[in-house]
N, C-alpha and C positions, 0 to 999 in steps of 0.2 A: 370651223376646224373639225375634222373627223378623226375619231380615235377608235382603234380596234382593241377590245378587251378579250384576252384568251384566258379563260378561267373555268375550271370544271365544277367548282362549288357553286350551285345555283344561288344561294343566299349572298355570297360574296359578289358574284357577277351582277346580281340584281342591285345590290347596294351601290357598287361602282357605277353602274349605268345610270341610276336615278341621280346620283350625286354629280356626275359629270354632265348630265343633261341640264340639271339645275344651274351649272356653271356655264351653260351655253354651248356645250359640245354636241356634235352629232356622234352617236355611239353605235357600233356594231358588236355583237357578242359571238365568240366561238367557244365551244365547250370542250374541245380537245386539241391536241397539238397539230394533228393532220389538218383539221378544219381551219385552224388558225393560220397555218402556213399557206394553205390554198387561198384564204381570204387576203392575206398580206401580199401574195403574188399577183392577185387579180385586180386589186384596187389601190389607188394611191392614197395612203393614210398619212395624217400629220404626226402620228405617234402610235405606238403599240404598247399596251400594258400586258405583260406576258408573265403568267405564273410559271414556276419552274416544275412543279409536280403535276404533270398532265397525262391523261391516257393517250395512247397511240404514239405520240412523239413528246419527249420531254421539252421543257422550255429551252434547255440548252441546245438540244438538237434543232429545234425550230430556228433559233437565232443563228446557229451555224449554217443552216441551209439557206436562210435569207441572205446572209453575207456572202455565201458561196455563189449565190445567184445574183450578186451585185444589187441587192435591195438594201438601200441605206436608210430606210425609215428609222427615226429614233426609237429605241427599245428601252422601256423601263421594266425590269424584272421584279417580280414579287415572289417572296418565298417565306415559309415558316422556318426554313433552315438558316440558322445564323452563323454556321461555321465559316471561318475565313476561306477555307478551301473552296467552298461553294460560290462565294462572292468572287473569288478570283477566276474560277471556271466560267462564270457568267460573263464577266468583263472580257476575259480572253476570247470567249466565243463571239464577241461583237456587241454585247449589250452596252448601252450608253450610261445606264445608272442602275442602282440596285436598292430595293426597299424591302426591309424584313417585317413580316407580320408579327404582331399587330402594329398598325401604323395610324397616324392621324391623317384624316382626309386632307386637311389644309397643307400638310407636308406633301402628300401625293400631288395635289394641285400645283404647288410651287415647283416641284420637280418637273412635272409635265410642261408648265410654261417655259421653264428654262430650256428643256429639250426642244420644244417647238420653236423657240426663238432661234436656237442654233440651226435647226433645219437638217436635212439629210447631208451628212458628211461622209464621203467615201473613206472607208477604213477596211482595205482589203485584208482578208484573212492571211494571205501570203503576199510577199513582195517578190517580184520577178522581173528579170531583164533577160530576154532570150530564153535559154533552157536553164539559167541559173536562178534558183529561187530559195527563199528562206521562209520559215514559219516563225513569226515573232513570239507566238505563245510558247512554243516549245524550244525556241532558239536553236533550231536545226536547219541545216543547209543541204541542198542537192544541186548537182549538175546533171540535168536530164533525170534519169531514174536512180542514179548512184548518189548515195549520201556522202557528204563531205564532212569529216569531223574537224571542227574548229575549236580553238581555245576561246574562252570568254572574250578576250580582247580582239581577236581575229573576227569573231562574230560581230562585235560592236562596230568595228570598222566596216565590215561588209554591209551591215544594215544601213549605216550612214550613206554609203554609196548607192545602195538600192533605192533609198528614199529620194535621191537626187540624181537619177542617171543622166549622163551627158554633161553634168556640171563639173567644173574644175574645183576640187576641194583643196585648199592650201594646208600645209602642215599645221598652221595655227588653228584652223577650223577643226581639224581632226583631233588635235590635242585638247581643244576646248570641249568637244563633244564626247570623247572617248577616254579621256584621262582626268585625274583629279589635278588640283593646282600644285601638286608637289613637284611636277615635272618642269625642268628647265626648257624654255621655248627653243633654245638652240640644240637641244638634245636630238640624237639621231634615232630615238626610240620609234618614231612613226615609220621611218624608212625600213627599219629592221622588221617590224611587224608587216609592213606592206610586202616585203620580199617573201616572207613565209606565207602570207595569204595568197599571193600570186602563184606561188608554187603549188598550192592546194587546189585552187579554183580554176587555174588557167593552164599551167605547164603540163600537169599530169593528164590533161584532156586534149592537149594540142590546140589550145585556144588562146587568143590574146584579147582580153576584154578590159583588164585593168592597166591603164596607160599612165606612164609618167609624162607630165607636162613640164618640160625643162624650165627650171627657175621659178616654178609656181607651186606645183603640187601634183595631184593625181586626179584621174577621171575614169569612171566606169562607163565604157562605151554604151550609148543608148540602144545600139542595134544588137547588143549581146556579144560583140566581138567577132573575130573572123578566125578561121582555121589557120594554124600555123604549121606548115608542112615540115618544118624543121623540128617541131615539138620541143622548143627550148624550155 
């Protein structure tokens, strides 16, 4: 197993390297963000241990660029910053786990083993079908270059469709994933929200991507939809 450590503090980098080598890992060291990004892009690692506070590029930016380049190597972020906002930023940027300094080496080893067992799992920074895309971190939506303003519920519905393009989602599935248990299954709340969502992402752009499957539910066309000359 080969691990990349991106850490600018020589003592910490040396400690991690010696400890991981003793655990049987092959270890490479990068001392700044740009070097770490280049190393992760050029070689297939089983995991990356990535400090947040780095010269050149921050750990957040390194992680964003890796995920933007569709490099899904498991990333464990290290930081002395314990603020909840920093942990959220790291995870939203594509990190798989987060460990705050100071930490126990045994915990770091356990977290690395768990990430390596999981292996690379694609987690795109954005979800897209055709020119319709959303950013799960900011919960924003665009059709082409134009941003589409959605309510929280409309966004939840659209993200569900974008995660399963081409699949027919029944009203029951949408209720289960986008509403709490207080809603009556026979309610038309799904249909009402689908109509408003369709008007925002399709009709105003002259596109038909969100289809009704009669008697079953709804489907987001996997090809992104087609132009509707009538602009309904």
